N, C-alpha and C positions, 0 to 999 in steps of 0.2 A: 832655155835660160842660160846654157853654157856659152862661153865666149869662145871656145875652141873644141873641136871634134876631130880626134884621130882614129879613124875606123880601124879595126884590129881583126886579123883572120881568126875565126872562132877556134877556141881551144888553145890559142898560143898565149894567153894572158900570163902565165908563169914566166916565160921568157922575156916579155915586156918588163915584168916587175923585177926580175933578177937585173936586167940592164939599168932599169931605173935607180935601183939600190946601189948597184956599182958606180954609177955616176953621182949619185948622192955622196957616197963614200969619198969620191974624188973632190967634191966641193969643199969639205972641210971635215973636222973631227966630229965624233958623236956628241949629241947634247944629252947626257944621261944623268946630270946632278940631280934632277928631281926624283930619280929612282934609287938614287944612293945604293943601299944593300939589298935592294929588291930584285936584282937581276941576276940570274944564274945561267951560264952558257952563252953569254951574248958575244963574247970573242970568237967562240967556236962556230956560232952560227954565221957570224959575218965572214969568217975564214972561209966557210964552206961556200958560201955566195960568191965571195971574191974569186974562188978557184974555178968557177963556171965559165966555159969559153962562150962569149956573146958575139964573136965575129960575124954570124950569119943571122943576127937578130932580125935585120930588116927582112930577110928573105922568109924567115919564120913567121913573123908578125905582120909585115906590110907596113910598118912604122919606121920611118927613116931614123937612124941612129943619132943624127943631128937634133931631131925633134925630141928624142928621149933626153939626150944631153941638155937640151934647152929646158925641159920640164924639171930635171933634177936641180939645176941651178937656181930657177925660180922657186922651187919646193924648199930648197935649203935656205934661200934668203929671206923667204917670206916670214913675217913677224908671228904669223899663225897659219896653219894649213891642216888639211885633212886628206888622207888617202883612204877611199872608201869603195868596197865593193860587195855585193850581196849575191842575189840569185844568179846573175849572170856568170860570175866567175866561180860560183859554187858547183854548178851543174855540169862539169865537164871533167875530163880524165884526170886533171892535176888540181882540183878545186880545193882540197885542203892545204895543198902547198900554196895556192894563191892567197888564202886567208892569212897563212903564217908570214909570207912575204910582206903583205900589207901590213901587218902589225910590227914587223921589224923596221919597215920605213917609218912608221909613226913613232916608234921608239927612238930610232936614230936621229930624228929631227927634233925629239922632245915634245912631239905633239900627241902622244898617248896619254889619256887622263888628264887633260888640261883644258880649260876654258879657251875656246878659239881652235881647239884641235879635236880630237875623237874622245867623246866622253860616253862611257857606258852608263845606261841608266841603272839606278839603284831602285828599283820599284817598291811602292808601298807594301804590296804583297808579293814577297819575294819568291823566285822559283828556283833559287839556290841558297846556300847558307845554312846556318844552324837550323835544324828541325826539318830540312829538306833532304831528299835522297842525294847521296853522292853519286857521281858519274863513274863509269868504269868502262873498260875495252878489253875485248878478247877473253872474257871469263869462260865463253863457250863459243862454238862454231856450227855453222850449218851443216847438215848431214851430207850433202851431195857434193858441194864445192869447197867446203871448209872455210867459208868467210866468217870473219870475226863479227860477233855482236858489238853493238855499239850503244851504250846506254840501256842495254836490255832489249834492244831491237835488232833484227836482222834486216839486210837490204830487201827492198820488195822484189828486186831482181832475182832472188832466189825461190819466189813463191810458187811459180809453175813448176820448177824442176822438183821442188820437194813433194809437190802432188803427183807428179807423173813418173818419178823414179822408183820402182819397186824396192822393197827390203824393209828392214826393221827401221821403224820411226816414220814411215811414209805418212804424210798428211791425207787423211781421208774424210776429215770433217772440218768445217770452217764456220766462224762467226765474224760478220763484218757489220760495222756501223757507219753509215753514211757515205763512205768512199765508193768510187766507181773505177776500181783498178783496170778494168778491161780497157778503159780510154786513157787511164792517168798513169800507167806503170809501162816499162819497156816490154816489147814484143807482146802487144795485147792479144794478138791472135791466138798465140800459144797458151796464154793464161785463159782465154775464152775456153778454149778446148779442155784445159785442165779443170776448170770449174764445172763443166759439164760432166765430168767423169766421178765427181765427189760422192761418197756414200750419204753425207748429210750436209747440209748447208742452211744456217739461219742467218738472215739478214735483218738488221734494224734500219729501215729506211721508209721515207714517204713514196718512193716511187718503184715501178718496175723497170730498172734500167739495164744497159747492156751487161752488166754484172750481175744484179739481182734476179734477172730472169731465170737464172740457174738455181735460185735458191728454192729448197723444199718448203720453207716457211718464211714469210716476210712479216715482221712485227712493226707496223707504223707507230712511231712516236707521237705524243702530243706536239703541238705547234711550240717551238721555242718562244714565241710571244707570251706564252702561259707560263715561263719559267723565270726563276731568278738567275742572273748571270753576273760574273765578274771576270773580265778579261786577264788572263795570267800571262799569256805570250806576248801579245803586241805592246801591252804597257811596258814590257822590258825593252822593247825597241823605240819607245815614244821619245820624242826630242824635248819634252818637258816632263816634269814630275806630275802625274795626274792619278786621279783614283775616281772610278765610277761604278756604282752599283746599279745595275739595269733591273728594274722591278717588273714584274708581269704586267701586261696591259690588257690581258683578256683572261678569263678563267678557263681552265681545262674542263671539258666534259666529264661527268662521273665515271664514264667507261673507259676514258682515255688514260694512258700512262706515259709519262715522260722517259726519256731514254734511261736516265738513272735508276727509275723504278723498274724498268724492263731488266737492266742489269741486275739489280737486286733479286728480282723474282728468278731469273735464270741461275744466278749464283747459289741462291738458297736451294733451288730444286736439284742442281747439280750436286751441291754438298751432300743434300740428303741421301741421293742415290749412291754417291761414291763413299759415304760415311765419313765425310771430312768436315772440319770446322768451317764455318762461315760467319764473317762479321759484316753486316749490311752497311753500305754507304750511307751517311747521314744526308738528310735534305741539302741541296744547294745553299738554300738560305742560312742553314746552321753552319755549314763549312765555310761560307764567306765570312760571318760573323766571327766565328772562331779564328779564321786565318788573320783578319785584321786586328783581333784583339791581341793574338800572340805576337804579331809584328809590332805592336804597340806605337805605331807612328800616327795614326789618326783615330779618332772616335768612330766606330762603326756606325753609330747612330747618325753622326754628322754626315758620313759618306751616303748613307741611305737616304737620307732627307734631301740631298743635294740633286735635284732633278737632271741637271746636265753635267754633274760630276764637279770634282774639286781640281783647280789648277793649283799646284803646291809650289809652282816656281820653276826657275830654270835649272838644268842639271848642274851638279857640281862634282869635283874630282871625288872618286870613291873607290877606283879599282884596287889601289894599294892595299887599303885596309880590308878588302873583301877576298883576297886570294886564297884559294882553297887547295892549291897543290901541296904535296907532301913536304916541299921544302919551305913553304911559305913565300915563295919567290915566283917571279914571271920566269918559266923555264923555257929559255929561248932556243935551246939545242935538243929538242925531242928526238930521240933515236928514230921514231917512227917517220918523222919529216925529214930528217937527213937522208934516211933511206930513200924516200921519195924523190928527193933531189938527185941522188945518184941514178934513179930510174929515168928522170927527165933528162939527165946528161947522156943517157944511152940512146935517147930518142932520136931516130934519124930525121933528117930535114925533110920536109914534105916535098914530094916531087909533082910537078905539074902533070896532070893527065885529065882524062874526060870527066873526072869526078868533080862535084860541086860540094860545098859544106853547107849543111842544113842547120838553121837556128830556128828557134820558137818565136812566137808573136803572141802578145797578150793584148786583145783589144779591150778597151775599158768596158763594153757593154757585153762582152762575151768572153770572159777569160777562165771559165771553167764549164763543164758539161752541165751542171745544174742550171745555170742561167739559160740555157737553151729551151728550157720548157716554159719561159716566162715570155708572153707574146710581146710585151713592150720592149724587151731587150733583144729580140731577134727580128722585129719587123723592120722595113726599110732595106737598104742596100746589102747585099750579100757580102760575107767577111771571111769566107772560108779559102780564099784562093792562095796559090802559091805565088809568092812575089819573087821577081828576078830582074837582074840589071837588063836593060835593053840591049846592050852589047852581047850579053850571054844568050838573050833571046835570039839575036840575029845569028850569032855563031851556030846555033843549033837549029836554024831555019823554023823558028816557032813564031807565032803570031799571038798578039795580045788577045786574051779571051778564048784561046784554043784549049781543047783537051789534051792533057799530057799524062804520061806514066811516069811517076817518081819511083826509083828503085834504089834500095840499099842492099846490104849483103844478106839481110834477113827476110825481106818481103818487098811487096810494092803497093802503091796506092795510084788512084786515078783522080784527078782534079782539073780545075782550070787555072790559067797561069796568067799573072799581070805583070806589066812592065814597072818598074820601081827604080828610078834614078837614084834615089836616095840610099840604096844598097850598095855595099862594096862589090866589086866584080868577083865572081867566083863563089859568091854566097846566095843562097836561096833561103826564103823565110816562109814558115808555114804555121798559122795559129793552131793551137791545140785545143782539145775538149770536144773536137768533132767526131763523127763516125757513128750516127745513130741509125744506121741502115741494116743492122744485123738481124732485125726480125724479132718478134716476141716482146719488143719494148712496150711498156704500158704509158710511158710519158709521152701523150699524143702529140702535143706541139713539137717537142724536141725531134720526134720521129720523122718530121717533114723538113727539117733543116738539112740543108745540102752541106756536104763536106766530108773529108776523109779523116781518119784518125792519124795523128802525128806519130803515135806510139805504135802504129804498124810498121814503122821503120826504124825504130830504135832497138839497140841490141842489148840483151841482158848480159853479155860478157863485156860491156863497155862501162867501167865503173871508176870512180875515185876511189882509189884502195883504201886509204885510211878511214874514211867516213862510210863508205858503201853507197853513197850517193850514186845514182845512175847518171851517166855522162851524156846528157841529152843535147848539148850544143856543140857543134862540130862533127855531127854525123856525115860520113861520106854518102853521097847519093848521085845518081845519075837521072837525068831528065830527058825525056824523048817524046816526040809527038805520037799521039794515037792515030 
């Protein structure tokens, strides 16, 4: 649907956004009247961005400076506009910096929290605000690498090292629910080895997967179709105000337990053994009703009775009245992000060599490993191939459909390669969620699906520092014929 596409070198988005903001600043003064006294540090943030040298932005990004200047002029002149980036700009080395720069551009042009611009959803059942837990950062750190917690969570990239490194606090037991981190987190082979050495591992899962095959005990939950649901997360991303209570469509068998009931049972048993207090989770039905009642925006009975949910209308400006920062303002010059900007400035210009840049691929019928056990989603043409520009194939004397070895600094995989003229030269693209050939896997259909794991190539040392997100896009790789 786009009218213009400017392909960008993976991992270089921050440089593009800095150049875009610099040219936007040259187009005219900031349009900040709508934010009045709700901004803190905007001048400092703009000064820091203005100081960045972008003479080599074309070499870094592959996008001509003239194109960036043209985009900035059109963006500034537009009566309404939105700069948007989500998964692709987040899962890279400077992902948090990218998100900060995106919002600075939207602020500068007056398009943040306005109709026709960027509007955050104010969901009926809020995930932030009064009565919800407040965010925090760096209250504690991981044992081995000292990485900061973010909202109470550590980066998954530390999981294997926390299991494998001896010493006080070494992880020797694990509880997982639904995830398959051997295929979905960086350096899956090392995590595979770490899981095999645990003293005790309990999994809540339907399947014996590449991960849960290491479990000492698997507790299968009742079908989600037998449970009450209300979406907390994706309603906060919705482009309209919506509310939907999903009711069970089939009963659970008497001997079955839902995941929340399994957690209650494990929690109560552990608390009794450890002589600690335990407060069980209420049933989801009661939690949904209580949450909607406390929010006070809609009648819970009305939501429950609406089979297809409620459409409560378009989004409206809400950000400025919902700010939860200590200052009560949009804090534009976070010390954490200004430090990241300095780290970016110190980044050397990429030098051309034999490496290619690896990015992920999400096929609509096969975008995570769980879908590979469903016959209707994996039948038909194969979708596991490495995609490469035809000229890159020719340079390496590779032919379409041939077997290749893809190698990164932490490991290698073998797969087949396809020519794809839609790719930028120097970039290769591999779908994720594959790699079911490890043995001992119980999901029988998935075990027959061809393909290697993307995360046998990704590096646990490559992270977006502020968030801890794994840097999955832009992994340097070498591709050679087998």
